[in-house]
C-alpha positions as CSV (number, residue, x, y, z in Angstrom):
1,X,-12.7,31.0,16.2
2,X,-16.0,29.7,14.9
3,X,-16.5,28.4,11.3
4,X,-18.6,31.5,10.5
5,X,-15.7,33.8,11.1
6,X,-13.3,31.6,9.1
7,X,-15.8,31.5,6.2
8,X,-16.3,35.3,6.4
9,X,-12.6,36.0,6.2
10,X,-12.2,33.6,3.3
11,X,-15.0,35.2,1.4
12,X,-13.8,38.8,2.1
13,X,-10.5,37.9,0.5
14,X,-12.1,36.0,-2.3
15,X,-14.3,38.9,-3.3
16,X,-11.5,41.5,-2.6
17,X,-14.2,43.4,-0.7
18,X,-15.4,43.5,2.9
19,X,-18.9,44.5,1.8
20,X,-19.2,41.7,-0.8
21,X,-17.8,39.2,1.6
22,X,-20.2,40.3,4.3
23,X,-23.1,40.1,1.8
24,X,-22.1,36.5,0.9
25,X,-22.5,35.7,4.6
26,X,-25.7,37.6,5.1
27,X,-24.3,40.5,7.2
28,X,-23.7,44.2,6.5
29,X,-20.4,45.8,5.6
30,X,-20.2,47.4,9.0
31,X,-20.7,44.0,10.8
32,X,-18.2,42.3,8.5
33,X,-15.6,45.0,9.1
34,X,-16.1,44.7,12.8
35,X,-15.7,41.0,12.8
36,X,-12.5,41.2,10.8
37,X,-11.2,43.7,13.3
38,X,-12.1,41.3,16.1
39,X,-10.1,38.6,14.4
40,X,-7.1,40.8,14.2
41,X,-7.4,41.7,17.8
42,X,-7.7,38.1,18.9
43,X,-4.7,37.0,16.8
44,X,-2.7,40.1,17.7
45,X,-1.8,40.7,14.1
46,X,-3.0,42.8,11.2
47,X,-4.5,40.7,8.5
48,X,-5.4,43.2,5.9
49,X,-3.4,46.1,4.6
50,X,-6.0,48.8,4.2
51,X,-3.7,51.4,2.8
52,X,-4.2,50.1,-0.7
53,X,-7.4,49.8,-2.8
54,X,-8.5,47.1,-2.9
55,X,-6.9,46.0,0.3
56,X,-4.0,43.4,0.2
57,X,-3.2,40.6,2.5
58,X,-0.3,41.0,5.0
59,X,2.0,38.1,5.6
60,X,-0.1,37.2,8.6
61,X,-3.2,37.5,6.5
62,X,-1.9,35.0,3.9
63,X,-1.0,32.6,6.7
64,X,-4.5,33.0,8.2
65,X,-6.2,32.6,4.9
66,X,-4.5,29.2,4.3
67,X,-5.6,28.2,7.8
68,X,-9.2,29.2,7.1
69,X,-9.3,27.3,3.8
70,X,-7.8,24.2,5.3
71,X,-10.2,24.1,8.3
72,X,-13.2,24.7,6.1
73,X,-12.1,22.0,3.6
74,X,-11.6,19.5,6.4
75,X,-15.0,20.4,7.9
76,X,-16.7,19.9,4.5
77,X,-14.9,16.5,4.1
78,X,-16.1,15.5,7.6
79,X,-19.7,16.3,6.8
80,X,-19.6,14.4,3.5
81,X,-18.1,11.3,5.2
82,X,-20.6,11.6,8.1
83,X,-23.4,11.8,5.6
84,X,-22.2,8.7,3.8
85,X,-22.1,6.8,7.2
86,X,-25.6,8.0,8.0
87,X,-26.8,6.6,4.6
88,X,-25.8,3.1,5.9
89,X,-24.3,1.9,2.7
90,X,-25.5,-1.6,2.0
91,X,-24.7,-4.4,-0.5
92,X,-22.1,-7.0,-1.0
93,X,-18.5,-6.7,-2.3
94,X,-16.6,-9.8,-3.4
95,X,-12.8,-9.9,-2.8
96,X,-10.5,-12.7,-4.2
97,X,-7.2,-13.0,-2.5
98,X,-4.1,-15.2,-2.8
99,X,-3.7,-17.7,0.0
100,X,-0.7,-15.9,1.5
101,X,-2.8,-12.9,2.5
102,X,-3.1,-14.4,6.0
103,X,-6.4,-15.2,7.5
104,X,-5.5,-13.2,10.6
105,X,-4.7,-10.2,8.5
106,X,-7.9,-10.5,6.5
107,X,-9.8,-10.7,9.7
108,X,-8.5,-7.2,10.6
109,X,-9.5,-5.9,7.2
110,X,-13.0,-7.4,7.6
111,X,-13.3,-5.9,11.1
112,X,-12.5,-2.4,9.8
113,X,-14.8,-2.8,6.8
114,X,-17.7,-3.9,9.1
115,X,-17.1,-0.9,11.4
116,X,-17.1,1.5,8.5
117,X,-20.0,-0.1,6.6
118,X,-22.2,-1.9,9.1
119,X,-24.9,-2.5,6.5
120,X,-22.7,-4.1,3.9
121,X,-21.2,-7.6,3.5
122,X,-17.6,-8.5,2.5
123,X,-17.2,-11.9,0.9
124,X,-13.6,-13.2,0.7
125,X,-12.4,-16.1,-1.5
126,X,-8.8,-17.5,-1.2
127,X,-7.5,-18.7,-4.6
128,X,-4.4,-19.5,-6.5
129,X,-3.0,-16.5,-8.3
130,X,-4.3,-17.5,-11.7
131,X,-7.7,-18.1,-10.3
132,X,-7.7,-14.6,-8.7
133,X,-7.2,-13.1,-12.2
134,X,-9.9,-15.3,-13.6
135,X,-12.4,-14.4,-10.9
136,X,-11.9,-10.7,-11.4
137,X,-11.9,-11.0,-15.2
138,X,-15.1,-13.0,-15.2
139,X,-16.8,-10.7,-12.7
140,X,-16.9,-13.4,-10.1
141,X,-15.0,-11.0,-7.8
142,X,-15.1,-7.2,-7.7
143,X,-11.5,-6.8,-6.5
144,X,-8.5,-9.1,-6.2
145,X,-5.3,-9.2,-4.1
146,X,-2.5,-10.8,-6.0
147,X,1.3,-10.6,-6.1
148,X,3.4,-9.4,-9.1
149,X,0.4,-8.0,-10.9
150,X,0.8,-5.5,-13.7
151,X,-1.8,-3.3,-15.4
152,X,-2.9,-4.6,-18.9
153,X,-5.4,-3.8,-21.6
154,X,-8.2,-5.3,-19.5
155,X,-6.9,-5.1,-16.0
156,X,-5.8,-2.3,-13.6
157,X,-3.2,-3.1,-10.9
158,X,-3.0,-0.6,-8.1
159,X,-0.2,-0.5,-5.5
160,X,-1.1,-2.1,-2.1
161,X,2.2,-3.0,-0.4
162,X,5.7,-4.2,-1.0
163,X,6.6,-7.0,1.4
164,X,10.2,-7.5,2.5
165,X,11.5,-11.0,1.7
166,X,13.6,-12.7,4.3
167,X,15.4,-16.0,4.8
168,X,13.1,-18.5,6.8
169,X,14.9,-21.1,8.9
170,X,14.1,-23.5,11.6
171,X,15.2,-22.5,15.1
172,X,17.9,-25.2,15.3
173,X,19.5,-24.3,11.9
174,X,23.2,-23.4,11.8
175,X,22.4,-19.8,10.8
176,X,20.0,-19.3,13.8
177,X,22.6,-17.2,15.7
178,X,22.8,-14.7,12.8
179,X,21.0,-11.4,12.9
180,X,21.0,-11.1,9.1
181,X,22.6,-12.8,6.2
182,X,23.9,-12.0,2.7
183,X,22.9,-14.0,-0.3
184,X,26.4,-15.7,-0.4
185,X,25.7,-17.3,3.0
186,X,22.9,-19.4,1.4
187,X,25.2,-21.0,-1.2
188,X,24.7,-24.8,-1.3
189,X,21.9,-24.8,1.3
190,X,19.0,-27.2,1.0
191,X,16.2,-25.0,-0.2
192,X,12.4,-25.3,-0.1
193,X,11.0,-23.3,-3.0
194,X,7.9,-22.4,-4.9
195,X,6.5,-24.2,-8.0
196,X,8.0,-23.2,-11.3
197,X,4.8,-21.5,-12.6
198,X,4.7,-18.9,-9.8
199,X,6.2,-15.4,-10.3
200,X,7.7,-15.4,-6.8
201,X,10.0,-18.3,-7.8
202,X,11.3,-16.5,-10.8
203,X,11.9,-13.4,-8.7
204,X,13.9,-15.4,-6.1
205,X,15.9,-17.2,-8.8
206,X,16.8,-13.9,-10.4
207,X,17.9,-12.5,-7.1
208,X,20.2,-15.5,-6.4
209,X,21.4,-15.7,-10.0
210,X,22.4,-12.0,-10.1
211,X,24.6,-12.7,-7.0
212,X,26.0,-16.0,-8.5
213,X,24.5,-18.0,-5.7
214,X,23.3,-21.6,-6.2
215,X,21.1,-23.4,-3.7
216,X,20.0,-27.0,-3.6
217,X,16.2,-27.1,-4.2
218,X,15.0,-30.2,-2.4
219,X,11.3,-29.5,-2.3
220,X,8.9,-27.1,-4.0
221,X,5.2,-26.3,-3.3
222,X,2.5,-24.0,-4.7
223,X,1.7,-22.3,-1.4
224,X,3.5,-20.7,1.5
225,X,1.9,-22.8,4.2
226,X,3.4,-26.0,2.9
227,X,6.8,-24.3,2.5
228,X,6.7,-23.0,6.1
229,X,5.8,-26.5,7.3
230,X,8.8,-28.0,5.4
231,X,11.2,-25.4,6.8
232,X,9.9,-25.8,10.3
233,X,10.5,-29.5,10.1
234,X,14.1,-29.0,9.0
235,X,13.8,-29.9,5.3
236,X,15.7,-26.8,4.3
237,X,15.7,-23.0,4.3
238,X,13.5,-20.7,2.1
239,X,13.0,-17.1,1.1
240,X,9.6,-15.6,1.7
241,X,7.8,-12.5,2.7
242,X,8.3,-11.8,6.4
243,X,4.7,-10.6,6.8
244,X,3.3,-14.1,6.2
245,X,5.5,-15.5,9.0
246,X,4.0,-13.3,11.8
247,X,2.2,-16.2,13.7
248,X,5.2,-18.6,13.1
249,X,7.6,-16.1,14.5
250,X,5.4,-15.3,17.5
251,X,5.2,-19.0,18.4
252,X,8.9,-19.7,17.7
253,X,8.4,-22.2,14.9
254,X,10.5,-20.2,12.5
255,X,13.1,-17.5,12.5
256,X,13.4,-14.7,9.9
257,X,16.8,-13.5,8.9
258,X,16.8,-10.2,6.9
259,X,18.8,-10.2,3.7
260,X,21.5,-7.6,3.6
261,X,21.4,-5.5,1.7
262,X,17.5,-5.6,1.7
263,X,16.8,-5.7,-2.1
264,X,14.1,-8.3,-2.4
265,X,10.4,-7.5,-2.0
266,X,7.2,-9.1,-3.0
267,X,4.8,-6.6,-4.6
268,X,1.1,-7.2,-3.7
269,X,-1.4,-5.4,-5.8
270,X,-5.1,-4.7,-5.9
271,X,-6.6,-5.6,-9.3
272,X,-9.9,-4.9,-10.9
273,X,-11.3,-4.9,-14.5
274,X,-10.4,-1.8,-16.4
275,X,-13.9,-0.6,-17.2
276,X,-15.5,-1.9,-14.0
277,X,-18.3,0.3,-12.6
278,X,-17.9,0.3,-8.8
279,X,-20.8,0.2,-6.5
280,X,-20.6,2.4,-3.5
281,X,-19.6,-0.5,-1.2
282,X,-16.9,-1.7,-3.6
283,X,-15.5,1.8,-3.8
284,X,-15.5,1.9,0.0
285,X,-13.5,-1.3,0.2
286,X,-11.0,-0.1,-2.4
287,X,-10.6,3.2,-0.4
288,X,-10.0,1.2,2.8
289,X,-7.4,-1.0,1.2
290,X,-5.6,2.0,-0.4
291,X,-5.4,3.7,3.0
292,X,-3.1,0.8,4.1
293,X,-0.9,1.3,1.1
């Protein structure tokens, strides 16, 4: 049925009157009544109980009203979004991200952003976590992507995704034949960790401490790329988000062993200043990122 009939039925019910519903749609009571009858004939069900005054909805009528409202709402949302696209939103949005948001992944985000907002520009900076906070706080970036962020008096942290952490090993490691491991299996292993000032290190240490597991930290770095290189060259094992290992896994440089039970995740959040006024293009990027979450 066309949108006109859906709108007519919604208005007839809303006004509790066929004549008022018809008037709202620019047609006579007779025409409105005839169209409602045609709807009932097409659906093979009575929509209005006309034995009462004013009429009441039958169970089929209630179901059809929900359908009408849903279809009309979706149509209105479509027209709004189409209008926004036709306006060709322009401008620049600045995004600061931690290094471990992979370049390949950011390329996918940039491609979706460009397709949705062809007249706008996305500028991405890769920074250490503390610099992401500074860039957002000092308005050098509109949005930030950082792990372990929490909302504060001046900053809002929105959920983006929780990344499962796994054990990263070289393909020739003694655990390579395992499909998964428990924390106890890591006891005494040479371990490549993160620098002490990074939240991810404290989270991993807490996880191991709660299970009374001690590892031998032989190296530590401030970024995941160096940790992955050390593990690939046999310096030790590590624990890291599986998502950042996608290319290494595809090329066979590293193996990822799930921890069982799976209880360790890295929370990555979207941050912005609490009273930040978003431009249309910044709001568009935020909506795009939240779709993924």
